[in-house]
Backbone of each chain as nested JSON, in Angstrom:
{
  "chains": [
    {"id": "A", "residues": [
      {"number": 1, "name": "MET", "atoms": {"N": [0.843, -1.22, 0.017], "CA": [0.084, -0.262, 0.001], "C": [0.464, 1.699, -0.383]}},
      {"number": 2, "name": "THR", "atoms": {"N": [2.103, 1.064, 1.049], "CA": [2.849, 2.306, 0.759], "C": [3.486, 2.79, -0.406]}},
      {"number": 3, "name": "THR", "atoms": {"N": [3.593, 1.604, -1.307], "CA": [4.23, 1.876, -2.49], "C": [3.77, 2.257, -3.265]}},
      {"number": 4, "name": "LEU", "atoms": {"N": [2.1, 1.812, -3.171], "CA": [1.749, 1.811, -4.328], "C": [1.358, 3.529, -4.192]}},
      {"number": 5, "name": "ILE", "atoms": {"N": [0.977, 4.124, -2.859], "CA": [0.674, 5.176, -2.87], "C": [1.897, 6.696, -3.342]}},
      {"number": 6, "name": "LEU", "atoms": {"N": [3.577, 5.702, -2.81], "CA": [4.01, 6.28, -3.398], "C": [4.524, 6.686, -4.465]}},
      {"number": 7, "name": "SER", "atoms": {"N": [4.686, 5.431, -5.094], "CA": [5.259, 5.375, -7.044], "C": [4.058, 6.375, -7.865]}},
      {"number": 8, "name": "GLY", "atoms": {"N": [3.023, 6.166, -7.477], "CA": [1.582, 7.041, -7.959], "C": [1.861, 8.461, -7.603]}},
      {"number": 9, "name": "LEU", "atoms": {"N": [2.28, 9.049, -6.486], "CA": [2.981, 9.981, -6.68], "C": [3.765, 10.519, -6.883]}},
      {"number": 10, "name": "GLY", "atoms": {"N": [4.76, 9.593, -7.234], "CA": [5.733, 9.944, -7.913], "C": [6.014, 9.985, -9.7]}},
      {"number": 11, "name": "ALA", "atoms": {"N": [5.206, 9.176, -9.917], "CA": [4.257, 9.174, -10.957], "C": [3.538, 10.054, -11.867]}},
      {"number": 12, "name": "ALA", "atoms": {"N": [3.068, 10.739, -10.71], "CA": [2.097, 12.177, -10.846], "C": [2.902, 13.37, -11.414]}},
      {"number": 13, "name": "PHE", "atoms": {"N": [3.863, 13.275, -10.872], "CA": [5.31, 14.257, -10.705], "C": [6.396, 14.158, -12.275]}},
      {"number": 14, "name": "VAL", "atoms": {"N": [6.174, 12.769, -12.69], "CA": [6.383, 13.055, -13.314], "C": [5.459, 13.33, -14.841]}},
      {"number": 15, "name": "LEU", "atoms": {"N": [4.425, 13.01, -14.414], "CA": [3.583, 13.55, -15.772], "C": [3.404, 14.88, -15.832]}},
      {"number": 16, "name": "ILE", "atoms": {"N": [3.432, 15.804, -14.595], "CA": [3.927, 16.752, -14.888], "C": [5.076, 17.748, -15.527]}},
      {"number": 17, "name": "GLY", "atoms": {"N": [5.833, 16.965, -14.966], "CA": [7.09, 17.268, -15.432], "C": [7.522, 17.489, -16.94]}},
      {"number": 18, "name": "THR", "atoms": {"N": [6.588, 16.378, -17.685], "CA": [6.54, 15.657, -18.934], "C": [5.588, 16.731, -19.315]}},
      {"number": 19, "name": "LEU", "atoms": {"N": [4.674, 17.107, -18.908], "CA": [3.604, 18.13, -19.528], "C": [4.046, 19.601, -19.694]}},
      {"number": 20, "name": "GLY", "atoms": {"N": [5.097, 20.429, -18.463], "CA": [6.076, 21.44, -18.82], "C": [7.143, 20.984, -19.823]}},
      {"number": 21, "name": "ILE", "atoms": {"N": [7.522, 20.079, -20.032], "CA": [9.017, 20.367, -21.168], "C": [8.454, 20.203, -22.572]}},
      {"number": 22, "name": "LEU", "atoms": {"N": [6.847, 19.598, -22.443], "CA": [6.155, 19.721, -23.865], "C": [5.678, 21.139, -23.81]}},
      {"number": 23, "name": "ARG", "atoms": {"N": [4.831, 21.563, -22.903], "CA": [4.172, 23.088, -23.245], "C": [4.874, 24.11, -23.233]}},
      {"number": 24, "name": "PHE", "atoms": {"N": [5.726, 24.216, -22.405], "CA": [6.099, 25.468, -22.301], "C": [7.165, 26.018, -23.177]}},
      {"number": 25, "name": "ARG", "atoms": {"N": [7.219, 27.589, -23.514], "CA": [7.879, 28.059, -24.246], "C": [9.31, 28.801, -24.662]}},
      {"number": 26, "name": "ASP", "atoms": {"N": [9.786, 28.139, -23.416], "CA": [11.569, 28.631, -23.076], "C": [12.303, 27.557, -22.701]}},
      {"number": 27, "name": "VAL", "atoms": {"N": [13.678, 27.773, -23.141], "CA": [14.387, 26.276, -22.564], "C": [14.626, 26.652, -21.237]}},
      {"number": 28, "name": "TYR", "atoms": {"N": [14.732, 27.518, -20.973], "CA": [14.774, 27.999, -19.072], "C": [13.353, 27.514, -18.28]}},
      {"number": 29, "name": "SER", "atoms": {"N": [12.468, 27.62, -18.881], "CA": [11.242, 27.646, -18.307], "C": [10.938, 25.994, -18.278]}},
      {"number": 30, "name": "ARG", "atoms": {"N": [11.629, 25.438, -19.623], "CA": [11.542, 23.914, -19.547], "C": [12.55, 23.37, -18.885]}},
      {"number": 31, "name": "LEU", "atoms": {"N": [13.671, 23.727, -18.469], "CA": [15.089, 23.57, -17.335], "C": [13.887, 23.156, -16.27]}},
      {"number": 32, "name": "GLN", "atoms": {"N": [13.378, 24.476, -15.361], "CA": [13.091, 24.663, -14.472], "C": [11.718, 23.361, -13.829]}},
      {"number": 33, "name": "ALA", "atoms": {"N": [11.11, 23.053, -14.883], "CA": [10.35, 21.872, -15.369], "C": [10.294, 20.865, -15.007]}},
      {"number": 34, "name": "SER", "atoms": {"N": [11.68, 20.389, -15.781], "CA": [11.98, 19.143, -15.38], "C": [12.82, 19.252, -14.408]}},
      {"number": 35, "name": "GLY", "atoms": {"N": [13.872, 20.174, -13.956], "CA": [14.383, 19.787, -12.888], "C": [14.187, 19.979, -11.43]}},
      {"number": 36, "name": "VAL", "atoms": {"N": [13.179, 20.137, -11.545], "CA": [12.171, 20.193, -10.231], "C": [11.627, 19.095, -10.141]}},
      {"number": 37, "name": "SER", "atoms": {"N": [10.334, 18.843, -11.021], "CA": [9.196, 17.86, -10.7], "C": [9.932, 16.455, -11.31]}},
      {"number": 38, "name": "ASP", "atoms": {"N": [10.983, 16.315, -12.026], "CA": [11.703, 15.058, -12.523], "C": [12.507, 14.529, -11.325]}},
      {"number": 39, "name": "ASN", "atoms": {"N": [13.239, 15.584, -10.482], "CA": [13.552, 14.78, -9.496], "C": [12.696, 14.373, -8.36]}},
      {"number": 40, "name": "VAL", "atoms": {"N": [12.041, 14.809, -8.013], "CA": [11.175, 15.025, -6.922], "C": [10.494, 13.336, -7.463]}},
      {"number": 41, "name": "GLY", "atoms": {"N": [9.775, 13.102, -8.818], "CA": [9.489, 12.066, -9.449], "C": [9.645, 10.809, -8.961]}},
      {"number": 42, "name": "THR", "atoms": {"N": [11.098, 11.284, -9.657], "CA": [12.174, 9.725, -9.455], "C": [12.631, 9.292, -7.82]}},
      {"number": 43, "name": "ALA", "atoms": {"N": [13.023, 10.306, -7.166], "CA": [13.002, 9.786, -6.03], "C": [11.787, 9.469, -5.71]}},
      {"number": 44, "name": "LEU", "atoms": {"N": [10.916, 10.228, -5.222], "CA": [9.539, 9.428, -5.34], "C": [9.493, 7.443, -5.538]}},
      {"number": 45, "name": "ILE", "atoms": {"N": [9.523, 7.479, -6.828], "CA": [8.908, 6.189, -7.312], "C": [10.569, 5.524, -7.043]}},
      {"number": 46, "name": "MET", "atoms": {"N": [11.285, 5.553, -6.508], "CA": [12.891, 4.668, -6.09], "C": [12.557, 4.385, -4.313]}},
      {"number": 47, "name": "ILE", "atoms": {"N": [11.891, 5.58, -3.262], "CA": [11.617, 5.324, -2.287], "C": [10.662, 4.276, -2.336]}},
      {"number": 48, "name": "GLY", "atoms": {"N": [9.391, 4.432, -3.384], "CA": [8.439, 3.362, -3.085], "C": [9.167, 1.87, -3.465]}},
      {"number": 49, "name": "LEU", "atoms": {"N": [9.957, 1.596, -4.462], "CA": [10.978, 0.868, -4.268], "C": [11.578, 0.105, -3.345]}},
      {"number": 50, "name": "ILE", "atoms": {"N": [12.33, 1.112, -2.797], "CA": [12.757, 0.579, -1.622], "C": [12.315, 0.008, -0.301]}},
      {"number": 51, "name": "VAL", "atoms": {"N": [10.901, 0.256, -0.1], "CA": [10.294, -0.568, 0.624], "C": [9.362, -1.179, 0.271]}},
      {"number": 52, "name": "TRP", "atoms": {"N": [9.144, -1.434, -1.162], "CA": [8.671, -3.1, -1.531], "C": [9.242, -3.994, -0.946]}},
      {"number": 53, "name": "GLY", "atoms": {"N": [8.49, -4.804, -0.12], "CA": [8.748, -5.793, 0.017], "C": [9.595, -6.125, 0.976]}},
      {"number": 54, "name": "GLY", "atoms": {"N": [9.894, -5.147, 1.943], "CA": [10.811, -5.542, 3.173], "C": [12.41, -5.389, 2.678]}},
      {"number": 55, "name": "TRP", "atoms": {"N": [13.012, -4.975, 3.842], "CA": [14.346, -4.947, 3.635], "C": [15.291, -6.752, 2.604]}},
      {"number": 56, "name": "GLU", "atoms": {"N": [15.378, -6.223, 2.068], "CA": [16.215, -7.419, 0.912], "C": [17.751, -6.525, 0.658]}},
      {"number": 57, "name": "ARG", "atoms": {"N": [18.212, -7.826, -0.462], "CA": [19.719, -7.529, -0.292], "C": [20.002, -6.193, -1.79]}},
      {"number": 58, "name": "HIS", "atoms": {"N": [19.065, -6.382, -2.342], "CA": [19.527, -5.188, -3.258], "C": [18.825, -3.655, -3.286]}},
      {"number": 59, "name": "ASP", "atoms": {"N": [18.459, -3.74, -1.582], "CA": [18.029, -2.541, -1.427], "C": [19.064, -1.593, -1.937]}},
      {"number": 60, "name": "ALA", "atoms": {"N": [20.867, -1.657, -1.093], "CA": [21.604, -1.078, -0.613], "C": [22.007, -0.436, -1.974]}},
      {"number": 61, "name": "THR", "atoms": {"N": [21.868, -1.358, -3.171], "CA": [21.769, -1.11, -4.534], "C": [20.635, 0.171, -4.752]}},
      {"number": 62, "name": "LEU", "atoms": {"N": [19.666, 0.2, -4.707], "CA": [18.7, 1.175, -5.021], "C": [19.377, 1.858, -4.075]}},
      {"number": 63, "name": "LEU", "atoms": {"N": [19.629, 2.211, -2.797], "CA": [19.739, 3.415, -1.934], "C": [21.246, 4.084, -2.875]}},
      {"number": 64, "name": "PHE", "atoms": {"N": [21.599, 3.422, -3.02], "CA": [22.828, 4.039, -3.994], "C": [22.473, 4.695, -5.235]}},
      {"number": 65, "name": "LEU", "atoms": {"N": [21.945, 4.263, -5.88], "CA": [20.974, 4.467, -7.321], "C": [20.676, 5.914, -6.972]}},
      {"number": 66, "name": "LEU", "atoms": {"N": [19.372, 5.955, -5.623], "CA": [19.341, 7.028, -5.444], "C": [19.692, 8.572, -5.365]}},
      {"number": 67, "name": "PHE", "atoms": {"N": [20.803, 8.195, -4.299], "CA": [21.66, 9.15, -4.04], "C": [22.085, 9.622, -5.259]}},
      {"number": 68, "name": "LEU", "atoms": {"N": [22.899, 8.779, -6.137], "CA": [23.678, 9.212, -7.332], "C": [22.954, 9.856, -8.306]}},
      {"number": 69, "name": "LEU", "atoms": {"N": [21.557, 9.395, -8.496], "CA": [20.276, 10.342, -8.745], "C": [20.333, 11.309, -8.464]}},
      {"number": 70, "name": "LEU", "atoms": {"N": [20.521, 11.55, -6.95], "CA": [19.883, 12.914, -6.702], "C": [20.812, 13.689, -6.57]}},
      {"number": 71, "name": "LEU", "atoms": {"N": [22.474, 13.54, -6.632], "CA": [23.47, 14.295, -7.025], "C": [23.817, 14.557, -8.465]}},
      {"number": 72, "name": "THR", "atoms": {"N": [23.976, 13.648, -9.508], "CA": [23.751, 14.145, -10.535], "C": [22.629, 15.29, -11.507]}},
      {"number": 73, "name": "ASN", "atoms": {"N": [21.611, 14.763, -10.668], "CA": [20.519, 15.169, -11.805], "C": [20.922, 16.942, -11.847]}},
      {"number": 74, "name": "PRO", "atoms": {"N": [20.717, 17.456, -10.65], "CA": [20.462, 19.075, -10.495], "C": [21.711, 19.641, -10.895]}},
      {"number": 75, "name": "ILE", "atoms": {"N": [22.596, 18.893, -10.857], "CA": [23.981, 19.228, -11.238], "C": [24.16, 19.353, -13.206]}},
      {"number": 76, "name": "ALA", "atoms": {"N": [23.372, 18.202, -13.615], "CA": [23.345, 17.926, -15.659], "C": [22.517, 19.427, -15.488]}},
      {"number": 77, "name": "THR", "atoms": {"N": [21.474, 19.503, -14.823], "CA": [20.571, 21.158, -14.937], "C": [20.973, 22.198, -14.942]}},
      {"number": 78, "name": "HIS", "atoms": {"N": [22.269, 22.381, -14.129], "CA": [22.862, 23.783, -14.089], "C": [23.952, 23.605, -14.849]}},
      {"number": 79, "name": "SER", "atoms": {"N": [23.754, 23.013, -15.351], "CA": [25.141, 22.779, -16.525], "C": [24.916, 23.135, -17.471]}},
      {"number": 80, "name": "ILE", "atoms": {"N": [23.861, 22.46, -18.238], "CA": [22.682, 23.033, -19.339], "C": [22.217, 23.942, -19.124]}},
      {"number": 81, "name": "ALA", "atoms": {"N": [21.677, 25.0, -17.983], "CA": [21.476, 26.499, -18.278], "C": [22.512, 27.11, -17.854]}},
      {"number": 82, "name": "LYS", "atoms": {"N": [23.761, 27.328, -17.232], "CA": [24.708, 27.688, -17.406], "C": [25.47, 28.051, -18.978]}},
      {"number": 83, "name": "SER", "atoms": {"N": [25.468, 26.852, -19.499], "CA": [25.681, 26.632, -21.023], "C": [24.918, 27.442, -21.854]}},
      {"number": 84, "name": "ALA", "atoms": {"N": [23.845, 27.343, -21.875], "CA": [22.855, 28.298, -22.429], "C": [23.042, 30.119, -22.028]}},
      {"number": 85, "name": "PHE", "atoms": {"N": [23.063, 30.166, -21.157], "CA": [23.341, 31.247, -20.504], "C": [25.051, 32.456, -20.966]}},
      {"number": 86, "name": "THR", "atoms": {"N": [25.652, 31.138, -21.071], "CA": [27.062, 31.377, -21.187], "C": [27.355, 32.554, -22.631]}},
      {"number": 87, "name": "ARG", "atoms": {"N": [26.125, 31.634, -23.867], "CA": [26.23, 31.608, -24.959], "C": [25.53, 32.527, -25.088]}},
      {"number": 88, "name": "GLY", "atoms": {"N": [24.404, 33.719, -24.044], "CA": [23.636, 34.699, -24.746], "C": [22.343, 33.805, -25.417]}},
      {"number": 89, "name": "HIS", "atoms": {"N": [21.706, 32.906, -25.027], "CA": [20.585, 32.657, -25.107], "C": [19.647, 33.196, -24.727]}},
      {"number": 90, "name": "LYS", "atoms": {"N": [19.24, 34.032, -25.67], "CA": [17.116, 34.744, -24.809], "C": [16.368, 33.816, -24.494]}},
      {"number": 91, "name": "GLY", "atoms": {"N": [15.788, 34.208, -24.004], "CA": [14.707, 33.39, -23.529], "C": [13.489, 34.421, -23.957]}},
      {"number": 92, "name": "GLU", "atoms": {"N": [12.167, 33.946, -23.098], "CA": [11.334, 34.691, -23.869], "C": [11.144, 35.832, -22.992]}},
      {"number": 93, "name": "GLY", "atoms": {"N": [10.969, 37.401, -23.959], "CA": [10.44, 37.839, -23.56], "C": [12.006, 39.019, -22.423]}},
      {"number": 94, "name": "GLN", "atoms": {"N": [13.108, 38.323, -22.776], "CA": [14.573, 38.824, -21.983], "C": [14.882, 39.892, -23.171]}}
    ]},
    {"id": "B", "residues": [
      {"number": 1, "name": "MET", "atoms": {"N": [1.927, -1.468, -10.006], "CA": [3.159, -1.009, -10.499], "C": [2.458, -0.901, -11.846]}},
      {"number": 2, "name": "PRO", "atoms": {"N": [2.243, -1.678, -12.974], "CA": [2.163, -1.409, -14.185], "C": [1.553, -0.404, -14.933]}},
      {"number": 3, "name": "ILE", "atoms": {"N": [0.633, 0.48, -13.868], "CA": [0.245, 1.978, -13.897], "C": [1.618, 2.589, -14.13]}},
      {"number": 4, "name": "VAL", "atoms": {"N": [2.603, 2.418, -13.189], "CA": [3.086, 3.531, -13.018], "C": [4.565, 3.065, -14.41]}},
      {"number": 5, "name": "GLU", "atoms": {"N": [4.593, 1.753, -14.946], "CA": [5.12, 1.913, -15.748], "C": [5.016, 2.911, -17.384]}},
      {"number": 6, "name": "ALA", "atoms": {"N": [3.514, 2.221, -17.656], "CA": [2.497, 2.793, -18.207], "C": [3.233, 4.243, -18.512]}},
      {"number": 7, "name": "VAL", "atoms": {"N": [2.717, 5.019, -16.906], "CA": [3.426, 6.38, -17.523], "C": [4.664, 7.029, -17.295]}},
      {"number": 8, "name": "LEU", "atoms": {"N": [5.581, 5.454, -17.526], "CA": [6.868, 6.605, -17.461], "C": [7.263, 6.061, -19.066]}},
      {"number": 9, "name": "LEU", "atoms": {"N": [6.294, 5.413, -19.556], "CA": [6.555, 5.039, -20.942], "C": [6.174, 6.069, -22.099]}},
      {"number": 10, "name": "PHE", "atoms": {"N": [5.032, 6.329, -21.245], "CA": [4.04, 7.511, -22.411], "C": [5.17, 8.797, -21.915]}},
      {"number": 11, "name": "SER", "atoms": {"N": [5.129, 8.877, -21.155], "CA": [6.519, 10.474, -20.918], "C": [7.77, 10.378, -21.278]}},
      {"number": 12, "name": "LEU", "atoms": {"N": [8.087, 9.007, -21.889], "CA": [9.338, 8.669, -22.392], "C": [9.356, 9.339, -23.609]}},
      {"number": 13, "name": "VAL", "atoms": {"N": [8.476, 8.389, -24.338], "CA": [7.93, 9.044, -25.959], "C": [7.686, 10.385, -25.792]}},
      {"number": 14, "name": "ALA", "atoms": {"N": [7.062, 11.229, -25.221], "CA": [7.025, 12.442, -24.999], "C": [7.902, 13.177, -24.904]}},
      {"number": 15, "name": "VAL", "atoms": {"N": [8.996, 12.815, -24.156], "CA": [10.606, 13.505, -24.105], "C": [11.478, 13.591, -25.244]}},
      {"number": 16, "name": "LEU", "atoms": {"N": [11.173, 12.112, -26.318], "CA": [11.837, 12.047, -27.071], "C": [11.215, 12.784, -28.26]}},
      {"number": 17, "name": "TRP", "atoms": {"N": [10.037, 13.219, -28.365], "CA": [9.512, 13.539, -29.056], "C": [10.32, 15.214, -29.233]}},
      {"number": 18, "name": "ARG", "atoms": {"N": [10.156, 15.571, -28.422], "CA": [10.831, 16.858, -27.519], "C": [12.367, 16.606, -28.013]}},
      {"number": 19, "name": "LEU", "atoms": {"N": [12.663, 15.982, -27.661], "CA": [14.52, 15.877, -28.239], "C": [14.728, 15.999, -30.018]}},
      {"number": 20, "name": "LEU", "atoms": {"N": [13.652, 15.331, -30.43], "CA": [13.115, 15.129, -31.793], "C": [13.156, 16.078, -32.352]}},
      {"number": 21, "name": "ARG", "atoms": {"N": [12.014, 17.322, -31.607], "CA": [11.963, 18.65, -32.307], "C": [12.274, 20.072, -31.79]}},
      {"number": 22, "name": "GLY", "atoms": {"N": [13.005, 19.917, -30.554], "CA": [13.604, 21.116, -29.976], "C": [13.97, 22.2, -30.658]}},
      {"number": 23, "name": "PRO", "atoms": {"N": [13.811, 23.037, -30.396], "CA": [14.381, 24.186, -31.164], "C": [15.738, 24.707, -31.275]}},
      {"number": 24, "name": "THR", "atoms": {"N": [16.263, 24.637, -30.142], "CA": [17.725, 25.012, -29.852], "C": [17.992, 23.342, -29.075]}},
      {"number": 25, "name": "GLN", "atoms": {"N": [19.679, 23.541, -29.474], "CA": [20.253, 22.678, -29.063], "C": [20.373, 22.351, -27.57]}},
      {"number": 26, "name": "TRP", "atoms": {"N": [19.705, 23.242, -26.492], "CA": [19.755, 22.809, -24.994], "C": [18.998, 21.712, -24.55]}},
      {"number": 27, "name": "ASP", "atoms": {"N": [17.464, 22.174, -25.907], "CA": [16.648, 21.807, -25.873], "C": [16.92, 20.081, -26.028]}},
      {"number": 28, "name": "ARG", "atoms": {"N": [16.995, 19.582, -26.878], "CA": [17.614, 18.195, -27.106], "C": [18.361, 18.042, -25.981]}},
      {"number": 29, "name": "LEU", "atoms": {"N": [19.355, 18.443, -25.098], "CA": [19.964, 18.175, -23.823], "C": [19.455, 17.987, -22.871]}},
      {"number": 30, "name": "LEU", "atoms": {"N": [18.457, 18.76, -23.299], "CA": [17.656, 18.684, -21.493], "C": [16.577, 17.454, -21.505]}},
      {"number": 31, "name": "ALA", "atoms": {"N": [16.312, 16.818, -22.774], "CA": [15.335, 16.426, -23.296], "C": [16.518, 14.66, -22.781]}},
      {"number": 32, "name": "TYR", "atoms": {"N": [17.575, 15.142, -23.691], "CA": [18.501, 14.194, -23.719], "C": [18.401, 13.507, -21.491]}},
      {"number": 33, "name": "ASN", "atoms": {"N": [18.419, 14.406, -21.059], "CA": [18.678, 14.227, -19.689], "C": [17.545, 13.263, -18.586]}},
      {"number": 34, "name": "SER", "atoms": {"N": [16.302, 13.954, -19.361], "CA": [15.268, 13.429, -18.714], "C": [14.728, 12.098, -18.8]}},
      {"number": 35, "name": "ALA", "atoms": {"N": [14.493, 11.83, -20.398], "CA": [14.749, 10.149, -21.013], "C": [15.739, 9.511, -20.09]}},
      {"number": 36, "name": "SER", "atoms": {"N": [16.964, 9.948, -20.388], "CA": [17.727, 9.145, -19.293], "C": [17.142, 8.724, -18.11]}},
      {"number": 37, "name": "ASN", "atoms": {"N": [17.466, 9.656, -16.948], "CA": [16.165, 9.583, -16.021], "C": [15.263, 8.347, -16.26]}},
      {"number": 38, "name": "ARG", "atoms": {"N": [13.664, 8.604, -17.011], "CA": [13.368, 7.46, -17.338], "C": [13.752, 6.369, -17.794]}},
      {"number": 39, "name": "VAL", "atoms": {"N": [14.629, 6.26, -18.177], "CA": [14.711, 4.559, -18.617], "C": [15.767, 4.344, -17.513]}},
      {"number": 40, "name": "VAL", "atoms": {"N": [16.293, 4.913, -16.809], "CA": [16.55, 4.792, -14.912], "C": [15.68, 3.883, -14.133]}},
      {"number": 41, "name": "VAL", "atoms": {"N": [14.589, 4.972, -14.103], "CA": [13.719, 4.263, -12.871], "C": [13.192, 3.365, -14.074]}},
      {"number": 42, "name": "LEU", "atoms": {"N": [13.318, 2.662, -14.987], "CA": [12.266, 1.793, -15.609], "C": [12.969, 0.622, -15.494]}},
      {"number": 43, "name": "LEU", "atoms": {"N": [14.606, 0.969, -15.438], "CA": [15.699, 0.235, -15.405], "C": [14.897, -0.579, -13.903]}},
      {"number": 44, "name": "ALA", "atoms": {"N": [15.006, -0.384, -13.198], "CA": [15.159, -0.303, -11.205], "C": [13.846, -1.088, -11.488]}},
      {"number": 45, "name": "ILE", "atoms": {"N": [12.901, -0.813, -11.826], "CA": [11.35, -1.289, -11.39], "C": [11.41, -2.416, -12.236]}},
      {"number": 46, "name": "THR", "atoms": {"N": [11.714, -2.905, -13.351], "CA": [11.71, -4.161, -14.066], "C": [13.031, -5.115, -13.353]}},
      {"number": 47, "name": "ALA", "atoms": {"N": [14.097, -4.516, -12.758], "CA": [14.702, -4.983, -11.676], "C": [14.484, -5.559, -10.663]}},
      {"number": 48, "name": "VAL", "atoms": {"N": [13.213, -4.781, -9.625], "CA": [12.986, -4.951, -8.921], "C": [11.814, -6.325, -8.948]}},
      {"number": 49, "name": "GLY", "atoms": {"N": [10.859, -5.854, -10.018], "CA": [10.01, -6.582, -10.159], "C": [9.816, -8.07, -10.559]}},
      {"number": 50, "name": "ALA", "atoms": {"N": [11.136, -8.451, -11.718], "CA": [11.341, -9.507, -12.045], "C": [12.341, -10.706, -10.982]}},
      {"number": 51, "name": "GLY", "atoms": {"N": [12.942, -9.593, -10.449], "CA": [14.323, -10.026, -9.7], "C": [15.235, -10.072, -10.088]}},
      {"number": 52, "name": "ARG", "atoms": {"N": [15.577, -9.089, -11.172], "CA": [16.974, -9.327, -11.569], "C": [17.983, -8.052, -11.213]}},
      {"number": 53, "name": "SER", "atoms": {"N": [18.746, -8.643, -10.062], "CA": [20.023, -7.551, -9.454], "C": [20.996, -6.963, -10.521]}},
      {"number": 54, "name": "VAL", "atoms": {"N": [20.815, -8.082, -11.378], "CA": [21.761, -7.465, -12.813], "C": [21.758, -6.007, -13.231]}},
      {"number": 55, "name": "LEU", "atoms": {"N": [20.208, -5.477, -13.422], "CA": [19.642, -4.266, -13.645], "C": [20.338, -3.36, -13.213]}},
      {"number": 56, "name": "LEU", "atoms": {"N": [19.999, -3.554, -11.863], "CA": [20.582, -2.495, -10.743], "C": [21.715, -2.288, -11.504]}},
      {"number": 57, "name": "ASP", "atoms": {"N": [22.812, -2.634, -11.403], "CA": [24.178, -2.589, -11.695], "C": [24.136, -1.534, -13.106]}},
      {"number": 58, "name": "VAL", "atoms": {"N": [23.441, -2.155, -14.101], "CA": [22.972, -1.636, -15.501], "C": [22.871, -0.404, -15.144]}},
      {"number": 59, "name": "ALA", "atoms": {"N": [21.881, -0.226, -14.289], "CA": [21.263, 1.249, -14.091], "C": [22.41, 2.372, -13.347]}},
      {"number": 60, "name": "VAL", "atoms": {"N": [23.032, 1.658, -12.93], "CA": [24.204, 2.468, -11.819], "C": [25.108, 3.188, -12.699]}},
      {"number": 61, "name": "VAL", "atoms": {"N": [25.239, 2.131, -13.941], "CA": [26.449, 2.449, -15.261], "C": [25.904, 3.635, -15.688]}},
      {"number": 62, "name": "TYR", "atoms": {"N": [24.036, 3.46, -16.57], "CA": [23.61, 4.55, -17.416], "C": [23.77, 5.663, -16.643]}},
      {"number": 63, "name": "VAL", "atoms": {"N": [23.65, 5.783, -15.109], "CA": [23.121, 7.023, -14.544], "C": [24.694, 7.481, -14.928]}},
      {"number": 64, "name": "ALA", "atoms": {"N": [25.957, 6.438, -14.568], "CA": [27.42, 7.674, -14.581], "C": [27.641, 8.055, -16.075]}},
      {"number": 65, "name": "LEU", "atoms": {"N": [27.544, 7.269, -16.903], "CA": [27.451, 7.269, -18.653], "C": [26.911, 8.403, -18.845]}},
      {"number": 66, "name": "SER", "atoms": {"N": [24.98, 8.635, -19.058], "CA": [24.754, 9.537, -18.907], "C": [24.996, 11.124, -18.263]}},
      {"number": 67, "name": "PHE", "atoms": {"N": [25.099, 11.264, -17.435], "CA": [25.551, 12.173, -16.322], "C": [27.346, 12.532, -17.012]}},
      {"number": 68, "name": "LEU", "atoms": {"N": [28.031, 11.597, -18.12], "CA": [29.332, 12.304, -18.19], "C": [29.256, 12.358, -19.456]}},
      {"number": 69, "name": "GLY", "atoms": {"N": [27.985, 12.2, -20.459], "CA": [27.791, 12.931, -21.51], "C": [27.34, 14.229, -21.584]}},
      {"number": 70, "name": "ILE", "atoms": {"N": [26.387, 14.142, -20.636], "CA": [25.786, 15.641, -20.634], "C": [26.694, 16.643, -19.933]}},
      {"number": 71, "name": "ILE", "atoms": {"N": [27.505, 16.66, -18.993], "CA": [28.246, 17.276, -19.028], "C": [29.085, 17.666, -19.472]}},
      {"number": 72, "name": "ILE", "atoms": {"N": [30.271, 17.059, -20.665], "CA": [30.808, 17.243, -21.834], "C": [30.246, 18.06, -22.819]}},
      {"number": 73, "name": "LEU", "atoms": {"N": [28.841, 17.678, -23.258], "CA": [28.464, 18.182, -24.162], "C": [28.051, 19.613, -24.191]}},
      {"number": 74, "name": "ALA", "atoms": {"N": [27.234, 19.743, -22.631], "CA": [27.045, 21.224, -22.159], "C": [28.631, 22.038, -22.166]}},
      {"number": 75, "name": "ARG", "atoms": {"N": [29.097, 21.546, -21.837], "CA": [30.684, 22.178, -21.831], "C": [31.225, 22.713, -23.176]}},
      {"number": 76, "name": "VAL", "atoms": {"N": [31.265, 21.194, -24.324], "CA": [31.956, 21.754, -25.781], "C": [30.367, 23.047, -26.404]}},
      {"number": 77, "name": "MET", "atoms": {"N": [29.005, 23.019, -25.967], "CA": [28.026, 23.994, -26.401], "C": [28.589, 25.475, -25.616]}},
      {"number": 78, "name": "GLU", "atoms": {"N": [28.853, 25.34, -24.314], "CA": [29.598, 26.846, -23.543], "C": [30.404, 27.622, -24.225]}},
      {"number": 79, "name": "ARG", "atoms": {"N": [31.545, 26.3, -24.937], "CA": [32.612, 27.348, -25.756], "C": [32.221, 27.087, -27.078]}},
      {"number": 80, "name": "GLY", "atoms": {"N": [31.118, 26.926, -27.307], "CA": [31.105, 28.02, -28.869], "C": [30.47, 26.586, -29.807]}},
      {"number": 81, "name": "GLY", "atoms": {"N": [30.869, 24.987, -29.895], "CA": [30.217, 23.828, -30.841], "C": [28.867, 24.158, -30.321]}},
      {"number": 82, "name": "GLY", "atoms": {"N": [28.384, 23.307, -32.113], "CA": [27.472, 23.168, -31.682], "C": [26.889, 24.472, -32.968]}},
      {"number": 83, "name": "ASN", "atoms": {"N": [25.461, 24.587, -33.551], "CA": [25.058, 25.314, -34.33], "C": [24.307, 26.375, -34.429]}},
      {"number": 84, "name": "ARG", "atoms": {"N": [23.763, 27.205, -32.684], "CA": [22.642, 27.78, -32.45], "C": [22.94, 27.962, -31.518]}}
    ]}
  ]
}
């Protein structure tokens, strides 16, 4: 039950992030939508997978994978935004 | 759990549409980042659901390689690579 709630919430966040990536008009807006809601959705689905079926042997690897995703995703988003800003790419209304 | 997999697959296809269509090169990079995130989560769900722990190691390597590729491509585009 807990894993169902957590995974459903994470899937909802992923869906909202996909909607933002598809519908926003600007690189920076899309980066904001993707960077926030994808991170939360991925982390929620991962936590739902960890609590699925009690403590098992592969849960340590799942925890390491969650740590790795939470470490690398904001760095990648920041790097893309910095690359677009340094090249002088103008957003909507700038 | 199949509904979560269905939602992830649908959003993977939608993000790949942005990767094909994106007006600028940074849109494609962002879509690649999101698509690799969804692929990693799908790999983890498959590994736990089917009881194959090998796929978790595959997912860890996938995260590291996609992060490396995104950082290198963003750095190349920052210094004048690409076309727009």
